[in-house]
C-alpha positions as CSV (number, residue, x, y, z in Angstrom):
1,M,-0.4,-7.7,-18.1
2,H,-1.9,-4.3,-17.6
3,A,0.1,-1.1,-18.3
4,L,-1.8,1.1,-15.8
5,Y,-3.1,0.2,-12.3
6,V,-5.6,2.7,-10.8
7,T,-5.9,2.2,-7.0
8,N,-8.9,2.6,-4.7
9,A,-8.0,1.4,-1.2
10,N,-10.8,3.2,0.7
11,P,-13.8,1.0,1.4
12,R,-16.1,4.1,1.7
13,F,-17.4,6.0,-1.3
14,T,-15.6,9.4,-1.1
15,G,-15.0,12.3,-3.3
16,V,-11.8,10.6,-4.5
17,S,-13.8,7.4,-5.2
18,A,-16.3,9.4,-7.2
19,T,-13.5,11.0,-9.3
20,I,-12.1,7.5,-10.0
21,R,-15.5,6.2,-10.9
22,N,-16.1,9.0,-13.3
23,L,-12.7,8.9,-15.0
24,L,-12.3,5.1,-15.2
25,P,-14.6,4.5,-18.2
26,V,-12.9,7.3,-20.2
27,Q,-9.4,6.1,-19.3
28,Q,-10.2,2.5,-20.1
29,Q,-10.9,3.6,-23.7
30,Q,-7.4,5.1,-23.9
31,F,-5.3,2.8,-21.8
32,D,-4.9,-0.9,-20.8
33,L,-5.8,-0.4,-17.2
34,T,-7.3,-2.2,-14.3
35,L,-8.9,-1.1,-11.0
36,V,-7.1,-2.2,-7.8
37,G,-8.6,-2.4,-4.4
38,Q,-12.2,-1.7,-3.5
39,P,-15.1,-2.0,-6.0
40,L,-16.8,1.1,-7.4
41,P,-20.4,1.4,-8.7
42,D,-20.7,1.0,-12.5
43,C,-17.0,0.0,-12.9
44,S,-15.4,-3.3,-13.8
45,A,-14.5,-5.6,-10.9
46,P,-11.2,-4.7,-9.2
47,I,-8.3,-7.0,-8.6
48,S,-6.7,-7.3,-5.1
49,F,-3.5,-5.5,-4.2
50,A,-1.8,-8.8,-3.9
51,E,-2.8,-9.8,-7.5
52,A,-1.8,-6.4,-8.8
53,R,1.6,-6.7,-7.1
54,R,2.1,-10.1,-8.8
55,L,1.1,-8.8,-12.2
56,T,3.3,-5.7,-11.8
57,R,6.4,-7.9,-11.7
58,T,5.9,-8.7,-15.4
59,Q,6.6,-6.0,-18.0
60,P,3.4,-5.0,-19.8
61,K,3.0,-5.6,-23.5
62,D,4.0,-2.5,-25.6
63,H,5.2,-0.5,-22.5
64,P,8.6,-0.4,-20.8
65,F,7.1,-0.6,-17.3
66,P,3.8,-0.7,-15.4
67,I,2.4,2.5,-13.9
68,W,0.5,2.8,-10.6
69,H,-1.8,5.8,-10.4
70,V,-2.4,6.5,-6.7
71,R,-4.5,9.1,-5.0
72,R,-4.2,8.5,-1.3
73,D,-1.3,8.1,1.2
74,P,-1.8,4.4,2.0
75,E,-1.9,3.7,-1.8
76,M,1.3,5.7,-2.2
77,L,3.0,3.8,0.6
78,R,2.2,0.4,-1.0
79,A,3.5,1.6,-4.3
80,I,6.7,2.9,-2.8
81,I,7.3,-0.3,-0.9
82,M,6.8,-2.3,-4.1
83,R,9.2,0.0,-6.1
84,D,11.9,0.7,-3.6
85,V,11.9,-2.2,-1.2
86,M,10.8,-5.1,-3.4
87,R,12.6,-3.6,-6.4
88,I,9.7,-4.0,-8.8
89,P,10.4,-1.9,-11.9
90,M,7.4,0.4,-12.1
91,K,6.5,4.1,-12.1
92,I,4.2,5.9,-9.7
93,V,2.0,8.8,-10.6
94,S,-0.1,10.8,-8.1
95,R,-2.4,13.7,-8.1
96,P,-1.0,17.1,-6.9
97,P,-1.8,18.2,-3.4
98,P,-5.0,20.2,-2.9
99,S,-4.3,23.9,-3.2
100,A,-5.5,24.5,0.4
101,A,-2.6,22.3,1.6
102,I,0.0,24.6,0.0
103,R,-1.4,28.0,0.9
104,P,0.3,29.7,3.8
105,F,-1.6,29.8,7.1
106,R,-3.1,33.2,7.8
107,A,-4.6,34.0,11.2
108,G,-7.6,36.3,11.5
């Protein structure tokens, strides 16, 4: 079983997808991880969300729980449903919101 699941649910290649594609090879050298969702250029083939959900039910070797690294709201929703509704023991990590989203609005 994998310790870390990196999600890419968007079928389009976006800035977030580019970030995942660039970080995945580096992270694969450090962690037992797999890509979940849509394929990315120059990356290993992903597994489906259903397969990842099935694998997440089993505790990973040498880790107390699996970790889902999500970057988008739909991915976060799936992970929260798995953790809180389906009661799958797992942790969820996400990126911080963009700085523009937390700046106060200023007119003019």
